[in-house]
C-alpha positions, 0 to 999 in steps of 0.5 A: 500500500501507499501513504499519501501525508496530505495537507491539512488543510485537504483532510477528508471528512468521516462522510465521504471516506464513507461513502469510498467505502461504500461504493468500493464494496460496491466496485468490488461485489459488481454492482457498479461499475467502475466509471461509476464511481463518481455517480457512486460518491455523489449520490452516498454522500446526497443521501447522506446529508440528507438522512443526517441533516435533511440537508439537499447537497447540489452539484456540478452536472459536471466535473470536467470543467 
């Protein structure tokens, strides 16, 4: 495994880590394709924000810009 040093201002939140775990489990199980991991992350973050805080997250339609 590779260890990365992340600057303090870029520390990932627990929610993002949790969503990564969910999506990687789905990828490993074959329930999503590699190309769908980004969408899975966005969907899980939105779901988590709503379930835990009753907040709606709105993401840009594309991160390629």
